[in-house]
C-alpha positions in Angstrom: 0.0 0.0 0.0 1.4 3.4 -1.0 2.0 6.3 1.3 1.0 8.7 -1.4 -1.3 11.3 0.2 -5.0 10.4 -0.4 -8.1 12.5 -0.2 -9.6 12.7 3.3 -12.6 10.4 2.5 -10.3 7.8 1.0 -7.9 8.0 3.9 -10.7 7.7 6.5 -12.1 4.7 4.6 -8.7 3.0 4.5 -8.1 3.6 8.2 -11.6 2.4 9.1 -11.0 -0.7 6.9 -7.7 -1.4 8.7 -9.4 -1.1 12.1 -12.2 -3.5 11.0 -9.6 -6.0 9.6 -7.5 -5.9 12.8 -10.5 -6.1 15.2 -11.9 -9.0 13.3 -8.6 -10.9 13.5 -8.8 -11.5 17.2 -6.2 -14.2 16.9 -3.4 -11.8 16.2 -1.7 -12.6 19.4 -1.7 -16.3 18.4 -0.4 -15.3 14.9 2.6 -13.5 16.2 3.2 -16.1 19.0 4.2 -18.7 16.4 7.2 -16.6 15.4 8.3 -15.5 18.9 10.4 -18.6 19.6 14.2 -17.7 19.4 16.5 -20.0 17.5 19.9 -20.6 19.0 21.3 -21.7 15.6 20.1 -18.5 13.8 21.1 -16.3 16.7 24.6 -17.6 16.8 24.8 -17.5 13.0 23.8 -13.8 13.1 26.4 -13.0 15.7 29.0 -14.8 13.6 28.0 -13.2 10.3 27.9 -9.7 11.8 30.7 -9.4 14.3 33.3 -11.4 12.4 32.9 -9.3 9.2 32.8 -6.2 11.3 36.2 -7.1 12.9 37.5 -7.9 9.5 36.5 -4.6 8.0 37.9 -2.7 10.9 41.3 -4.5 10.5 41.2 -3.7 6.8 40.6 0.0 7.6 43.6 -0.1 10.0 45.9 -1.4 7.3 44.5 1.1 4.8 45.7 4.0 7.0 48.9 4.1 5.0 46.8 4.6 1.8 45.0 7.7 0.8 42.3 8.6 3.4 39.4 8.3 0.9 40.2 4.6 0.8 39.8 4.2 4.6 36.7 6.3 4.5 35.2 4.1 1.7 35.6 1.1 4.0 33.6 2.9 6.6 30.4 2.3 4.5 30.3 -1.5 5.1 31.6 -1.0 8.6 28.6 1.3 9.3 26.2 -1.2 7.8 27.6 -3.9 10.1 27.3 -1.6 13.1 23.6 -1.1 12.2 23.3 -4.9 12.1 25.0 -5.1 15.5 22.6 -2.5 16.8 19.7 -4.8 15.6 21.1 -7.6 17.7 21.2 -5.4 20.7 17.7 -4.2 19.8 16.4 -7.8 19.9 18.1 -8.5 23.1 16.3 -5.5 24.6 13.0 -7.1 23.6 14.2 -10.4 25.1 13.7 -12.0 21.6 17.2 -12.8 20.4 17.8 -15.8 22.7 15.7 -17.7 25.1 17.7 -17.0 28.2 17.2 -13.6 29.8 20.8 -13.5 31.1 22.2 -14.3 27.7 20.1 -11.5 26.1 21.4 -9.0 28.8 25.1 -10.0 28.3 24.9 -9.8 24.5 22.9 -6.7 24.7 25.5 -5.0 26.9 28.4 -6.1 24.7 26.7 -4.9 21.5 25.7 -1.7 23.3 29.3 -1.0 24.0 30.2 -1.6 20.4 27.4 0.7 19.2 27.9 3.2 22.0 24.4 2.6 23.4 23.5 2.1 27.1 21.7 -1.2 26.8 19.5 -1.0 30.0 18.5 2.7 29.5 17.7 2.2 25.8 15.7 -0.9 26.6 13.6 1.1 29.1 12.9 3.9 26.8 12.3 1.7 23.8 9.7 -0.3 25.7 7.7 2.9 26.4 8.0 3.8 22.7 6.3 0.4 21.8 3.6 1.0 24.3 2.7 4.5 23.1 3.6 4.6 19.4 0.8 6.5 17.5 -0.7 7.9 20.7 -0.9 11.7 20.5 -1.3 12.1 24.2 1.7 10.0 25.1 4.4 11.2 22.6 8.0 11.8 23.4 9.5 8.5 24.3 12.1 7.1 22.0 10.6 8.8 18.9 11.1 11.8 16.7 9.5 14.9 18.4 6.3 15.8 16.5 4.0 18.7 17.2 0.4 19.1 16.0 -0.4 22.1 13.8 -2.3 23.7 16.8 0.7 23.1 19.1 3.1 24.6 16.7 1.0 27.7 16.1 0.7 28.3 19.8 4.4 28.5 20.3 6.6 31.6 20.3 8.6 32.5 17.3 11.7 31.3 19.0 10.2 28.0 19.8 8.8 27.6 16.3 12.3 28.3 15.0 14.0 25.7 17.2 11.4 23.2 16.2 11.9 23.9 12.5 15.6 23.5 13.0 15.1 20.2 14.8 12.9 18.9 12.0 15.3 20.0 9.3 16.8 16.9 7.7 20.3 18.6 7.5 20.2 19.2 11.3 18.5 15.9 12.1 20.9 13.8 10.1 23.9 16.0 10.4 23.9 16.8 14.1 21.6 14.1 15.3 24.4 11.4 15.4 26.4 13.6 17.8 23.5 13.5 20.2 23.3 9.8 19.9 27.0 9.4 20.6 27.5 12.0 23.3 24.0 12.6 24.7 23.7 9.1 25.8 26.9 9.4 27.9 25.1 11.3 30.6 22.1 10.0 32.5 20.2 13.4 32.3 20.6 13.8 28.6 19.8 10.2 27.9 16.6 10.6 30.0 17.6 7.9 32.4 14.7 7.6 34.9 15.9 5.3 37.7 19.0 3.7 39.4 18.9 0.8 37.0 19.0 3.1 33.9 21.6 5.4 35.5 23.8 2.3 36.1 23.3 1.2 32.6 24.7 4.5 31.3 27.7 4.5 33.5 28.5 0.8 32.9 28.3 1.4 29.2 30.6 4.5 29.6 33.1 2.4 31.5 33.0 -0.3 28.8 33.5 2.2 26.0 36.3 4.0 28.0 38.2 0.7 28.6 38.0 -0.4 25.0 38.9 3.0 23.6 41.8 3.4 26.0 43.1 -0.1 25.0 42.8 0.6 21.3 44.5 4.0 21.6 47.4 2.5 23.7 47.7 -0.5 21.2 47.1 1.1 17.8 47.2 4.9 18.4 44.6 7.6 18.4 44.4 7.7 14.6 42.9 4.2 14.6 39.9 5.6 16.6 39.6 8.9 14.7 39.9 7.4 11.2 38.4 4.0 11.7 35.7 4.0 14.2 34.4 7.6 14.3 33.3 7.7 10.6 31.7 4.3 10.8 29.7 5.1 14.0 28.7 8.5 12.5 27.4 6.9 9.3 25.6 4.1 11.2 23.9 6.7 13.4 22.7 8.6 10.3 21.3 5.4 9.0 19.6 4.6 12.3 18.0 8.0 12.5 16.6 7.8 9.0 15.3 4.4 9.5 13.5 5.3 12.6 12.1 8.4 11.0 10.6 6.8 8.0 9.2 4.0 10.0 6.7 6.3 11.8 6.7 9.6 9.9 4.7 9.2 6.7 1.7 11.0 5.2 -0.9 8.3 5.9 0.2 7.4 9.4 -2.6 6.4 11.9 -2.2 8.6 15.0 -5.0 9.0 17.5 -5.7 10.7 20.9 -5.5 8.3 23.7 -9.2 7.5 24.1 -9.4 6.3 20.4 -5.8 4.8 20.4 -5.7 1.0 19.7 -2.5 -1.0 20.0 -2.8 -3.4 17.0 -4.1 -0.6 14.7 -1.4 1.7 15.7 1.2 -1.0 15.3 0.2 -2.2 11.8 -1.0 1.1 10.3 1.3 3.5 12.2 4.4 1.8 11.1 5.7 1.3 7.6 6.7 -1.7 5.6 10.0 -0.4 4.1 11.0 -2.4 1.0 14.7 -2.3 0.8 17.2 -3.8 -1.7 18.3 -7.2 -0.4 21.7 -6.2 0.8 20.3 -3.2 2.8 17.6 -5.4 4.3 20.4 -7.8 5.4 22.5 -4.9 7.0 19.3 -3.5 8.8 18.2 -6.9 10.1 14.8 -6.8 8.5 13.8 -3.8 10.6 12.1 -2.4 7.5 9.3 -4.8 8.4 8.5 -2.4 11.1 4.8 -3.1 11.2 5.4 -6.7 12.0 7.9 -5.8 14.7 5.5 -3.4 16.4 2.7 -5.9 16.6 5.0 -8.7 17.8 7.9 -7.0 19.4 9.3 -10.3 20.7 9.6 -11.8 17.2 13.4 -12.0 16.5 14.5 -10.1 13.5 15.5 -13.4 11.7 11.8 -14.4 11.8 10.2 -11.1 10.7 10.2 -11.8 6.9 8.6 -15.3 7.3 5.9 -13.8 9.6 5.1 -11.0 7.1 5.0 -13.4 4.1 2.8 -16.0 5.8 0.0 -13.8 7.2 -2.4 -11.6 5.3 -2.8 -9.5 8.4 0.4 -7.6 7.5 -0.5 -6.9 3.9 -2.6 -3.9 5.0 0.4 -2.0 6.3 1.6 1.2 4.4 4.4 0.2 2.1 7.1 2.3 0.6 10.4 1.9 -1.2 13.8 3.5 -0.3 13.2 6.0 -3.1 9.8 6.9 -1.9 11.0 7.3 1.6 13.2 10.2 0.7 10.2 12.5 0.2 9.1 12.0 3.7 11.7 14.4 5.0 9.4 17.3 4.2 6.8 16.2 6.8 6.9 18.0 10.2 3.5 18.5 11.8 0.4 16.3 12.6 -2.8 18.0 11.2 -5.6 16.6 13.5 -8.2 18.0 11.1 -6.8 16.3 8.0 -5.6 13.3 10.0 -2.2 13.2 8.4 1.3 14.5 8.7 2.0 17.7 6.7 4.9 19.9 5.8 5.3 23.5 6.9 4.4 24.7 3.4 1.2 22.6 3.4 0.3 24.1 6.8 0.9 27.7 5.5 -1.2 27.0 2.3 -4.0 25.6 4.4 -4.0 28.6 6.7 -3.9 31.0 3.7 -6.9 29.2 2.2 -8.9 29.4 5.4 -8.3 33.1 5.6 -9.3 33.7 2.1 -12.5 31.6 2.7 -13.3 33.6 5.8 -12.8 36.9 4.0 -15.1 35.8 1.2 
């Protein structure tokens, strides 16, 4: 299903149809439950085919330091892709879905969190809230892109509007956002840690990162960190921000006030099915099948494709290609009257039209 903007009556009919379909399929819990059993073989295979190639690429980047810098930076592209795939392993561990044993998930989650510079326990807490509130207009702000309604935006001061416009600007979001992900998560206050367990997670991750970074600098020198890991981490953060953005920020998203919010409807129609080329789907651990993941968050990433393919329930989700996802960068505000995300220019045009109508 395309995310091309539709007339209001067509959009309302589609969303109503999705709601009827989901409500009529009361067995959705049973459907996702069939795919929530972790596979030790697939999990070990994914760790091997992710971390071994990542180590190999990083070693290759180290030996390339004697070559022109553009060669080393070129290798940072596959390194970044493998870091994204490493993050997906941590993500599954946070949901307790990667392996059967909770302790194993926590250990692997912590280690992959150190590799990706992410405090596992704190991120797990914030991400769980995101899943429980996604698409709920009254419970925004947890693990998602800050989104204002048109009414909220117009009620803000000029300075507040400017800061919001800067925040939603793709150049700022993708250019500066990675720095927040890397440095903002180093402090409990900035990472929004809310309790002793989350605070401890932040500091334990900081300690792990500090130990590894110090060892690498003493062993290989500071250039190994600056020219090898920093570009790879930065590019992986850019990819992560973009993926998270397009998975929930699209024209025909289904957002509701809390009294009308419904978990399965929000999961399947408020998340996209992002169709990526095979190699990119591999690097991103099938997370483009985000509607499946949101309905069954305990489905391991290595089972998502099979779950999607075998169940018509997931065919109603909004679908877009990588090329189509690029146009979503213009969206910035939720229009409650139109029930869709709009750009700043669309908001201005709608207001101008309302004024002309009032004057006539």
